[in-house]
C-alpha positions as CSV (number, residue, x, y, z in Angstrom):
1,X,-17.5,-18.1,-14.8
2,X,-17.8,-15.9,-11.7
3,X,-14.9,-14.0,-10.3
4,X,-14.7,-13.2,-6.6
5,X,-13.1,-9.9,-5.8
6,X,-10.0,-10.6,-3.6
7,X,-10.1,-7.2,-2.0
8,X,-13.5,-8.0,-0.5
9,X,-12.4,-11.4,0.7
10,X,-9.2,-10.1,2.4
11,X,-11.2,-7.6,4.3
12,X,-13.9,-10.1,5.5
13,X,-12.9,-13.5,6.6
14,X,-15.3,-16.1,5.1
15,X,-16.2,-18.9,7.4
16,X,-16.3,-22.5,6.2
17,X,-20.1,-22.2,6.0
18,X,-19.7,-19.3,3.5
19,X,-17.3,-21.3,1.3
20,X,-19.7,-24.2,1.4
21,X,-22.6,-21.9,0.3
22,X,-20.5,-20.6,-2.6
23,X,-19.8,-24.2,-3.6
24,X,-23.5,-25.2,-3.5
25,X,-24.3,-22.2,-5.7
26,X,-21.6,-23.2,-8.2
27,X,-19.5,-20.2,-7.5
28,X,-15.8,-20.9,-7.3
29,X,-14.1,-19.8,-4.1
30,X,-10.8,-18.0,-4.6
31,X,-8.2,-18.1,-2.0
32,X,-6.5,-14.6,-1.8
33,X,-3.4,-13.6,0.0
34,X,-3.6,-11.0,2.7
35,X,-2.1,-7.7,1.5
36,X,1.4,-7.0,2.5
37,X,1.8,-4.3,5.1
38,X,5.0,-2.2,5.1
39,X,5.6,0.3,7.9
40,X,7.5,3.4,6.7
41,X,8.7,6.2,9.1
42,X,9.1,9.7,7.8
43,X,11.5,12.1,9.5
44,X,13.6,15.1,8.5
45,X,14.6,14.3,5.7
46,X,14.2,10.7,4.9
47,X,11.8,7.7,4.7
48,X,12.9,4.6,6.6
49,X,13.1,2.2,5.0
50,X,13.9,4.2,1.9
51,X,13.2,1.3,-0.5
52,X,10.4,-1.2,-0.4
53,X,9.3,-4.0,-2.7
54,X,5.8,-4.8,-3.9
55,X,4.2,-7.4,-6.2
56,X,2.5,-6.5,-9.5
57,X,-1.2,-7.1,-9.2
58,X,-1.1,-7.6,-5.4
59,X,-2.3,-5.0,-2.9
60,X,0.3,-3.5,-0.6
61,X,-0.5,-1.3,2.4
62,X,1.9,1.5,3.4
63,X,1.5,2.2,7.1
64,X,3.0,5.7,7.4
65,X,4.1,7.5,10.5
66,X,6.1,10.7,11.1
67,X,8.8,10.8,13.7
68,X,9.3,14.5,13.2
69,X,7.8,17.1,10.9
70,X,4.8,17.0,8.6
71,X,5.5,15.1,5.4
72,X,3.5,13.9,2.5
73,X,3.4,11.2,-0.2
74,X,1.7,10.8,-3.5
75,X,2.1,8.9,-6.8
76,X,-0.2,9.2,-9.8
77,X,1.5,6.1,-11.3
78,X,0.5,4.0,-8.2
79,X,-2.9,5.7,-7.6
80,X,-1.8,7.3,-4.4
81,X,-3.4,10.7,-3.9
82,X,-1.6,13.3,-1.8
83,X,-1.6,12.2,1.8
84,X,-0.1,14.1,4.7
85,X,1.9,12.2,7.4
86,X,1.6,14.0,10.7
87,X,3.5,13.2,13.9
88,X,1.6,11.1,16.4
89,X,-0.7,9.6,13.9
90,X,-0.4,6.7,11.5
91,X,-2.1,6.5,8.1
92,X,-2.6,3.5,5.9
93,X,-2.4,3.8,2.1
94,X,-3.3,0.8,-0.1
95,X,-2.0,0.5,-3.7
96,X,-1.6,-2.2,-6.3
97,X,1.1,-1.8,-8.9
98,X,-0.2,-2.5,-12.4
99,X,3.2,-2.9,-14.0
100,X,6.7,-3.9,-12.9
101,X,9.2,-1.1,-12.5
102,X,10.8,1.4,-10.1
103,X,8.6,4.1,-8.7
104,X,10.1,7.1,-7.0
105,X,7.9,8.9,-4.5
106,X,9.2,12.2,-3.3
107,X,8.0,13.9,-0.1
108,X,4.8,15.7,-1.2
109,X,4.9,18.4,1.5
110,X,7.7,20.9,1.8
111,X,9.5,19.9,5.0
112,X,12.7,22.1,5.0
113,X,16.1,22.2,3.5
114,X,16.5,18.5,2.9
115,X,13.0,18.1,1.3
116,X,14.3,17.7,-2.3
117,X,16.3,14.5,-1.3
118,X,13.5,12.9,0.7
119,X,12.6,9.9,-1.4
120,X,10.8,6.5,-1.1
121,X,11.5,4.0,-3.8
122,X,9.0,1.3,-4.6
123,X,10.3,-1.6,-6.6
124,X,7.4,-3.5,-8.2
125,X,8.1,-7.0,-9.4
126,X,6.1,-9.8,-10.9
């Protein structure tokens, strides 16, 4: 049995011809959902929204922007390496939760007096 990587399929749209070619070769075509994209704004001293939901085993893309100040985000549990969020730019971070649970991501770049309370909560559900 051949498994088709969904991350490749979501990044490249297969035409009907490509799916037909897979069928001729006896390779099962797998329909994959597009990853969920969640826009999160960072400002002094909060993420908006402050809580997001993700599905276990499904890719989620965080589209991060800063409205003021330089902030950061990271999570070893979700495989997110430290990433800076700079005003005037947006950055996309893809992650796929492996297990259900609540993940708390604190701002990873000191941003002032309210830094310790700056939190993004990711609720991963099956």
